MDAnalysis code that builds the backbone (N, CA, C; Angstrom):
import MDAnalysis as mda
import numpy as np

u = mda.Universe.empty(225, n_residues=75, atom_resindex=np.repeat(np.arange(75), 3), trajectory=True)
u.add_TopologyAttr("name", ["N", "CA", "C"] * 75)
u.add_TopologyAttr("resid", np.arange(1, 76))
u.add_TopologyAttr("resname", ["MET", "LYS", "GLU", "LEU", "VAL", "GLU", "VAL", "ILE", "ALA", "LYS", "ALA", "LEU", "VAL", "ASP", "HIS", "PRO", "ASP", "GLU", "VAL", "SER", "VAL", "THR", "GLU", "THR", "GLU", "ARG", "GLU", "ASP", "SER", "ILE", "LEU", "LEU", "ALA", "LEU", "SER", "VAL", "ALA", "PRO", "SER", "ASP", "MET", "GLY", "LYS", "VAL", "ILE", "GLY", "LYS", "SER", "GLY", "LYS", "ILE", "ALA", "ARG", "ALA", "ILE", "ARG", "SER", "VAL", "VAL", "LYS", "ALA", "ALA", "SER", "VAL", "ARG", "SER", "ASP", "LYS", "LYS", "VAL", "ILE", "VAL", "GLU", "ILE", "GLU"])
u.atoms.positions = np.array([
    [-36.854, 27.306, 31.899],
    [-35.867, 27.868, 31.005],
    [-35.765, 27.085, 29.697],
    [-35.901, 25.780, 29.805],
    [-35.802, 24.927, 28.628],
    [-36.841, 25.328, 27.584],
    [-38.065, 25.582, 28.035],
    [-39.142, 25.946, 27.118],
    [-38.876, 27.291, 26.464],
    [-38.309, 28.218, 27.212],
    [-37.998, 29.546, 26.688],
    [-37.001, 29.461, 25.539],
    [-35.929, 28.718, 25.728],
    [-34.911, 28.555, 24.687],
    [-35.512, 27.861, 23.470],
    [-36.351, 26.864, 23.718],
    [-36.980, 26.121, 22.626],
    [-37.883, 27.021, 21.782],
    [-38.689, 27.849, 22.425],
    [-39.599, 28.751, 21.705],
    [-38.817, 29.759, 20.875],
    [-37.772, 30.333, 21.456],
    [-36.960, 31.315, 20.730],
    [-36.294, 30.666, 19.517],
    [-35.706, 29.492, 19.708],
    [-34.995, 28.813, 18.617],
    [-35.949, 28.402, 17.502],
    [-37.129, 27.898, 17.862],
    [-38.089, 27.479, 16.837],
    [-38.576, 28.648, 16.004],
    [-38.615, 29.835, 16.588],
    [-39.043, 31.022, 15.845],
    [-37.974, 31.479, 14.851],
    [-36.733, 31.110, 15.072],
    [-35.629, 31.578, 14.231],
    [-35.317, 30.664, 13.043],
    [-35.569, 29.376, 13.169],
    [-35.075, 28.397, 12.195],
    [-36.110, 28.044, 11.127],
    [-35.626, 27.410, 10.044],
    [-36.498, 26.929, 8.971],
    [-37.066, 25.546, 9.275],
    [-36.386, 24.780, 10.115],
    [-36.812, 23.420, 10.462],
    [-37.078, 23.332, 11.969],
    [-38.220, 23.859, 12.429],
    [-38.482, 23.872, 13.878],
    [-38.655, 22.490, 14.495],
    [-38.981, 21.489, 13.675],
    [-39.149, 20.139, 14.209],
    [-37.808, 19.506, 14.608],
    [-36.689, 20.067, 14.147],
    [-35.371, 19.516, 14.474],
    [-34.709, 20.241, 15.645],
    [-35.427, 21.160, 16.275],
    [-34.887, 21.873, 17.434],
    [-35.080, 21.013, 18.674],
    [-34.009, 20.845, 19.444],
    [-34.127, 20.121, 20.713],
    [-33.251, 20.803, 21.754],
    [-33.758, 20.819, 22.969],
    [-33.028, 21.414, 24.090],
    [-32.961, 20.379, 25.202],
    [-31.757, 20.085, 25.651],
    [-31.592, 19.165, 26.776],
    [-31.113, 19.962, 27.984],
    [-31.687, 19.629, 29.129],
    [-31.386, 20.346, 30.356],
    [-30.621, 19.428, 31.311],
    [-29.474, 19.896, 31.774],
    [-28.662, 19.148, 32.720],
    [-28.463, 20.013, 33.957],
    [-28.888, 19.504, 35.101],
    [-28.748, 20.270, 36.340],
    [-27.484, 19.863, 37.066],
    [-26.746, 20.867, 37.482],
    [-25.545, 20.658, 38.283],
    [-25.800, 21.257, 39.659],
    [-24.798, 21.239, 40.508],
    [-24.956, 21.767, 41.862],
    [-25.310, 23.247, 41.868],
    [-24.556, 24.044, 41.104],
    [-24.735, 25.486, 41.145],
    [-25.210, 26.094, 39.829],
    [-25.481, 25.258, 38.827],
    [-25.884, 25.792, 37.524],
    [-26.783, 24.809, 36.773],
    [-27.396, 25.330, 35.733],
    [-28.224, 24.527, 34.830],
    [-27.652, 24.718, 33.429],
    [-27.355, 23.616, 32.744],
    [-26.821, 23.660, 31.394],
    [-27.930, 23.334, 30.412],
    [-28.176, 24.233, 29.466],
    [-29.161, 24.016, 28.411],
    [-28.402, 23.845, 27.101],
    [-28.477, 22.661, 26.509],
    [-27.786, 22.378, 25.254],
    [-28.797, 22.451, 24.119],
    [-28.603, 23.399, 23.222],
    [-29.508, 23.627, 22.102],
    [-28.954, 22.968, 20.849],
    [-29.762, 22.120, 20.208],
    [-29.366, 21.469, 18.962],
    [-30.355, 21.860, 17.871],
    [-29.822, 22.225, 16.711],
    [-30.662, 22.567, 15.554],
    [-30.100, 21.862, 14.328],
    [-30.843, 21.926, 13.239],
    [-30.372, 21.331, 11.987],
    [-29.108, 22.073, 11.539],
    [-28.188, 21.361, 10.898],
    [-26.943, 22.019, 10.450],
    [-27.180, 23.233, 9.548],
    [-28.220, 23.192, 8.733],
    [-28.503, 24.325, 7.846],
    [-29.034, 25.539, 8.602],
    [-29.537, 25.339, 9.804],
    [-30.080, 26.432, 10.613],
    [-29.083, 26.979, 11.630],
    [-27.900, 26.431, 11.690],
    [-26.927, 26.837, 12.692],
    [-26.590, 28.330, 12.595],
    [-26.429, 28.822, 11.395],
    [-26.104, 30.238, 11.207],
    [-27.208, 31.167, 11.672],
    [-28.433, 30.732, 11.554],
    [-29.562, 31.554, 11.985],
    [-29.641, 31.660, 13.496],
    [-29.213, 30.629, 14.189],
    [-29.248, 30.633, 15.650],
    [-28.043, 31.389, 16.216],
    [-26.909, 31.298, 15.552],
    [-25.707, 31.985, 16.028],
    [-25.722, 33.455, 15.618],
    [-26.086, 33.729, 14.379],
    [-26.148, 35.105, 13.895],
    [-24.783, 35.648, 13.514],
    [-24.806, 36.819, 12.924],
    [-23.570, 37.456, 12.483],
    [-22.749, 37.867, 13.702],
    [-21.531, 37.409, 13.761],
    [-20.614, 37.655, 14.886],
    [-21.181, 37.178, 16.222],
    [-22.116, 36.226, 16.186],
    [-22.665, 35.658, 17.415],
    [-23.690, 36.524, 18.112],
    [-24.258, 37.488, 17.397],
    [-25.204, 38.422, 18.027],
    [-26.490, 37.748, 18.489],
    [-27.024, 36.836, 17.692],
    [-28.275, 36.161, 18.070],
    [-28.028, 35.249, 19.270],
    [-26.927, 34.515, 19.254],
    [-26.593, 33.632, 20.378],
    [-26.428, 34.443, 21.657],
    [-25.770, 35.583, 21.554],
    [-25.593, 36.456, 22.718],
    [-26.932, 36.970, 23.225],
    [-27.833, 37.301, 22.299],
    [-29.159, 37.790, 22.681],
    [-29.967, 36.701, 23.382],
    [-29.889, 35.475, 22.888],
    [-30.593, 34.353, 23.532],
    [-30.058, 34.172, 24.954],
    [-28.747, 34.218, 25.100],
    [-28.149, 34.062, 26.432],
    [-28.567, 35.197, 27.368],
    [-28.675, 36.409, 26.839],
    [-29.095, 37.554, 27.660],
    [-30.523, 37.406, 28.144],
    [-31.403, 36.960, 27.269],
    [-32.807, 36.762, 27.642],
    [-32.922, 35.679, 28.710],
    [-32.197, 34.590, 28.535],
    [-32.235, 33.494, 29.507],
    [-31.654, 33.950, 30.842],
    [-30.587, 34.730, 30.793],
    [-29.990, 35.236, 32.031],
    [-30.972, 36.142, 32.773],
    [-31.675, 36.991, 32.041],
    [-32.661, 37.868, 32.668],
    [-33.814, 37.070, 33.256],
    [-34.215, 36.016, 32.576],
    [-35.320, 35.192, 33.068],
    [-34.917, 34.333, 34.262],
    [-33.630, 34.069, 34.408],
    [-33.171, 33.188, 35.483],
    [-32.770, 33.948, 36.746],
    [-33.002, 35.239, 36.790],
    [-32.604, 36.038, 37.955],
    [-33.283, 35.542, 39.225],
    [-34.513, 35.100, 39.123],
    [-35.258, 34.632, 40.294],
    [-34.712, 33.338, 40.881],
    [-34.148, 32.490, 40.031],
    [-33.587, 31.238, 40.554],
    [-32.188, 31.511, 41.100],
    [-31.744, 30.666, 41.998],
    [-30.433, 30.861, 42.606],
    [-29.322, 30.166, 41.828],
    [-29.661, 29.583, 40.683],
    [-28.664, 28.877, 39.880],
    [-28.339, 29.673, 38.614],
    [-27.115, 29.541, 38.168],
    [-26.671, 30.167, 36.932],
    [-27.127, 29.282, 35.771],
    [-27.647, 29.887, 34.709],
    [-28.108, 29.129, 33.548],
    [-27.144, 29.365, 32.399],
    [-26.631, 28.272, 31.838],
    [-25.673, 28.327, 30.738],
    [-26.347, 27.769, 29.494],
    [-26.318, 28.538, 28.393],
    [-26.882, 28.082, 27.122],
    [-25.721, 27.738, 26.208],
    [-25.722, 26.498, 25.738],
    [-24.668, 26.004, 24.859],
    [-25.301, 25.579, 23.535],
    [-24.746, 26.044, 22.422],
    [-25.275, 25.678, 21.110],
    [-24.390, 24.592, 20.532],
    [-24.999, 23.449, 20.213],
    [-24.234, 22.299, 19.710],
    [-24.360, 22.185, 18.217],
])
């Protein structure tokens, strides 16, 4: 999942070298924290949060096979 979020974010931003995703595993979920350059924050969130919602939807669809819930957090 970490790689999926990273690929999507790098395709959206102007500074792909500043994209980082950290993965934290919990008992029942996996937390993916996405960090981008401050100037690229709007591109990752999108108007009214549409891009962020789309990223979360794609990750949720990809995580159906695993038994853990995947949470994407944009920092």
